[in-house]
C-alpha positions as CSV (number, residue, x, y, z in Angstrom):
1,Q,-1.1,-5.7,-20.0
2,V,-0.8,-5.2,-16.2
3,Q,-3.8,-3.6,-14.4
4,F,-4.4,-2.0,-11.0
5,V,-7.5,-1.4,-9.1
6,E,-6.7,0.6,-6.2
7,S,-9.2,1.8,-3.3
8,G,-9.5,2.7,0.4
9,G,-8.0,6.1,0.4
10,G,-9.8,9.2,1.8
11,L,-9.5,11.7,4.7
12,V,-9.3,10.5,8.2
13,Q,-8.4,12.2,11.5
14,P,-5.0,11.7,13.2
15,G,-5.4,8.2,15.0
16,G,-7.6,7.0,12.8
17,S,-7.7,3.7,10.4
18,L,-7.7,3.1,6.7
19,T,-7.2,0.0,4.7
20,L,-5.8,0.1,1.1
21,S,-6.7,-2.6,-1.4
22,C,-5.2,-3.2,-4.8
23,T,-6.5,-5.7,-7.1
24,V,-4.0,-6.6,-9.9
25,S,-4.5,-8.3,-13.2
26,G,-2.5,-9.6,-16.5
27,I,0.4,-11.2,-14.2
28,T,0.6,-14.5,-12.4
29,F,-0.2,-12.6,-9.1
30,S,1.2,-15.5,-6.9
31,N,4.5,-15.3,-8.3
32,Y,5.6,-12.0,-7.2
33,Y,6.5,-9.8,-4.3
34,M,4.1,-6.8,-4.0
35,N,4.8,-3.5,-2.6
36,W,3.2,-0.4,-1.5
37,Y,5.1,2.7,-1.9
38,R,3.7,6.4,-1.0
39,Q,4.9,9.9,-2.1
40,A,4.2,13.1,-0.2
41,P,3.9,16.3,-1.7
42,G,7.5,17.8,-2.4
43,K,9.0,14.5,-1.4
44,E,10.4,11.2,-3.2
45,R,8.4,8.2,-3.5
46,E,9.4,5.8,-0.7
47,L,8.7,2.4,0.2
48,V,6.4,1.7,2.9
49,A,5.7,-2.0,3.0
50,Q,6.8,-5.2,1.1
51,I,5.3,-8.8,1.0
52,S,6.8,-12.0,-0.5
53,T,5.0,-14.3,-2.6
54,T,3.5,-16.3,0.2
55,G,3.1,-13.6,2.8
56,S,6.0,-15.3,4.9
57,N,8.5,-12.4,4.5
58,I,7.2,-8.9,5.0
59,I,9.4,-5.5,5.2
60,Y,8.1,-2.5,6.6
61,A,9.7,1.1,6.5
62,D,10.7,2.2,10.1
63,F,8.1,5.1,10.1
64,V,5.0,2.6,9.8
65,K,6.4,-0.4,12.0
66,G,3.8,-1.3,14.5
67,R,1.4,0.9,12.8
68,F,0.7,-0.5,9.3
69,A,0.1,-4.4,8.3
70,I,0.4,-5.5,4.6
71,S,-1.1,-8.6,3.5
72,R,-2.0,-10.7,0.4
73,D,-4.7,-12.8,-1.1
74,N,-3.5,-15.2,-3.9
75,V,-6.8,-16.3,-4.7
76,K,-8.2,-12.8,-5.3
77,N,-5.1,-11.3,-6.6
78,T,-5.2,-8.6,-3.8
79,V,-2.6,-6.9,-1.8
80,N,-3.9,-4.8,1.4
81,L,-2.3,-2.3,3.5
82,R,-4.1,-2.0,6.9
83,M,-3.1,1.6,8.4
84,N,-3.7,2.1,11.8
85,N,-3.2,5.3,14.4
86,L,-2.6,7.5,11.5
87,K,-0.6,10.6,11.5
88,P,-0.5,13.9,9.6
89,E,2.7,12.8,8.4
90,D,1.2,9.9,6.7
91,T,-0.7,11.9,4.3
92,A,0.4,11.1,0.6
93,V,-0.7,9.3,-2.4
94,Y,-0.1,5.7,-2.1
95,Y,1.1,3.3,-4.9
96,C,0.4,-0.6,-5.5
97,H,3.7,-1.7,-7.1
98,V,5.1,-4.8,-8.8
99,L,8.3,-5.1,-10.5
100,N,8.1,-2.2,-13.2
101,W,4.5,-1.7,-13.0
102,W,2.8,1.1,-11.0
103,G,-0.9,1.7,-10.0
104,R,-2.4,5.2,-10.2
105,G,-2.5,5.7,-6.7
106,T,-4.7,6.5,-4.1
107,Q,-4.6,9.9,-2.1
108,V,-4.5,9.5,1.9
109,T,-5.0,12.5,3.8
110,V,-4.8,12.5,7.7
111,S,-6.2,16.0,9.2
112,S,-8.3,17.1,12.0
């Protein structure tokens, strides 16, 4: 059974930073692309970033390019999302995702 431990969400002021972490067990982590998605109230879930098995290929949604950075540690089975220059529109629940499995999500709120 695939299990996720997500952390790092919280309340931050506009322009601030947060780092989300997701530790995965139950799969051979290094074999899989990893994704971060987000879902804001009343909106559909959307892809934020994707990282390949070795980290050599990364995709970002246009709305986070230049502000967010995804990384992974295949020894610790962890994928991180560093979020800089946060905006109120980044407020959402952020989900770690691999194949058909989803983490429970962590809330990020950007507000003054």
